[in-house]
C-alpha positions in Angstrom: 51.4 28.6 -14.8 49.6 26.5 -12.2 46.9 29.2 -12.1 46.0 28.6 -15.8 45.5 24.8 -15.2 43.3 25.4 -12.2 41.2 28.0 -14.1 40.9 25.6 -17.0 39.7 22.8 -14.7 37.1 25.2 -13.1 35.7 26.1 -16.6 35.6 22.4 -17.5 33.8 21.5 -14.3 31.3 24.3 -14.8 30.7 23.1 -18.3 30.2 19.6 -17.1 27.7 20.6 -14.5 25.9 22.9 -16.9 25.6 20.1 -19.5 24.5 17.6 -16.9 21.8 20.0 -15.8 20.7 20.8 -19.4 20.5 17.1 -20.3 19.2 15.5 -17.1 18.0 18.4 -14.9 14.3 18.1 -15.8 14.2 14.4 -15.2 16.0 14.8 -11.9 13.7 17.6 -10.8 10.6 15.7 -11.8 11.8 12.6 -9.9 12.8 14.6 -6.8 9.4 16.4 -6.9 7.5 13.2 -7.1 9.5 11.7 -4.2 9.3 14.8 -1.9 6.0 16.3 -3.0 7.6 19.8 -2.7 9.1 21.7 -5.6 11.5 23.8 -3.4 12.8 20.7 -1.6 13.2 19.0 -4.9 15.2 21.9 -6.3 17.5 21.7 -3.3 18.0 17.9 -3.8 18.8 18.4 -7.5 21.4 21.1 -6.6 23.0 18.7 -4.0 23.1 15.9 -6.6 24.8 18.2 -9.0 27.4 19.2 -6.4 28.0 15.5 -5.7 28.5 14.9 -9.5 30.9 17.9 -9.5 32.9 16.4 -6.6 32.9 12.9 -8.1 33.2 13.4 -11.9 34.9 10.0 -12.3 31.6 8.3 -11.2 30.0 9.8 -14.3 32.5 8.5 -16.8 33.5 5.1 -15.4 31.2 3.2 -17.8 29.1 1.5 -15.2 25.5 2.2 -16.2 24.0 5.5 -17.5 24.8 8.9 -16.2 21.1 9.6 -15.8 20.7 6.4 -13.7 23.6 7.5 -11.5 22.2 11.0 -11.0 18.7 9.7 -10.2 20.2 7.2 -7.7 22.0 10.1 -6.1 18.7 12.1 -5.9 16.9 9.1 -4.3 19.8 8.6 -1.8 19.8 12.3 -0.8 16.0 12.2 -0.2 16.3 9.0 1.8 19.1 10.5 3.9 17.0 13.6 4.6 14.0 11.5 5.7 16.2 9.4 7.9 17.8 12.4 9.5 14.4 14.0 10.1 13.0 10.8 11.7 16.0 10.5 13.9 15.3 13.8 15.6 12.4 14.2 17.9 9.5 16.3 16.5 9.8 20.0 17.4 6.8 21.2 19.3 6.0 24.9 19.6 5.6 26.0 23.2 2.4 27.7 23.9 2.0 29.6 27.1 -1.8 28.9 27.1 -1.3 25.2 27.2 -1.8 23.8 30.7 -0.5 20.4 31.7 -3.2 17.8 31.5 -1.9 15.8 34.4 -3.9 15.3 37.6 -2.4 16.4 40.8 0.6 14.4 41.9 -0.9 13.9 45.3 -3.7 11.8 43.8 -1.1 9.4 42.4 0.6 9.1 45.7 -2.6 8.5 47.6 -3.7 5.9 45.0 -0.4 4.1 45.1 -0.6 4.0 48.9 -4.1 2.6 48.8 -3.1 -0.1 46.2 0.0 -1.0 48.4 -2.3 -1.3 51.4 -4.7 -3.5 49.5 -1.9 -5.7 48.2 -0.7 -6.2 51.9 -4.2 -7.5 52.7 -4.0 -10.2 50.0 -2.7 -13.7 50.8 1.0 -13.9 50.1 0.5 -16.4 47.1 -1.8 -13.9 45.4 0.3 -10.8 46.2 3.5 -12.5 44.8 1.8 -13.2 41.5 0.6 -9.6 41.1 4.0 -8.2 42.1 5.7 -10.4 39.4 3.2 -9.6 36.7 2.2 -5.9 37.3 5.1 -4.5 39.3 8.0 -6.3 37.7 6.3 -6.5 34.3 6.9 -10.2 33.7 4.8 -12.4 31.4 2.8 -15.3 32.9 5.5 -17.8 31.9 8.3 -15.6 33.4 6.3 -15.2 36.6 5.7 -18.9 36.8 9.4 -19.6 36.4 10.3 -17.0 39.0 7.8 -18.3 41.5 8.3 -22.0 40.7 4.7 -22.7 39.9 2.8 -23.7 36.7 1.6 -20.9 34.3 -2.0 -22.0 34.9 -1.6 -21.4 38.6 -0.2 -17.9 37.9 -3.2 -17.2 35.8 -5.8 -18.4 38.3 -4.0 -16.7 41.3 -3.8 -13.4 39.4 -7.5 -13.7 38.5 -8.6 -14.3 42.1 -6.1 -11.6 43.4 -7.5 -9.0 41.0 -11.1 -10.0 41.9 -10.2 -9.6 45.6 -8.7 -6.2 44.9 -11.8 -5.1 43.0 -14.0 -6.2 45.9 -11.8 -4.3 48.4 -11.9 -1.1 46.3 -15.7 -1.3 45.7 -16.3 -1.6 49.5 -14.1 1.4 50.1 -16.2 3.5 47.9 -15.6 6.1 45.3 -12.4 8.1 44.8 -10.4 5.3 43.3 -11.2 5.9 39.6 -8.5 4.5 37.4 -7.1 2.1 40.1 -7.2 -1.7 39.6 
């Protein structure tokens, strides 16, 4: 006997979904197509919305608002969820064997950093400390001033003169330091 009741419910559910699609399917599809810009994606969204309606038939008959309004809200929510899920994942990039890394030789970076550290060592301690706080530790002028216990204006002037001194050092050393300082 229980089988008849289950079968009756399945027929009723199918009839409900079929009538929902006949009455609201075109509006749902038009709305989803407008939001996604793709007919195939819109069809998938409408199908998902109808599945949700089938799983929650009480939401359709609870008297709060229109059935079409509920269905269109479900369509919008599905699309929003899909966009959020897509944005949460990193973009997939096709690997191409012909693509060569565009990074310069690692040795150049090592040599350049050694040259910069050597040049920093030649600066007076007051200038070096300001540059270390701002450029190495990434502090703002105000943060560096607080750390060093000096006014922000002093941090600015010391960094200006320190960078000028570094530029002079690099220009006297000659070429080969492109991209440094």
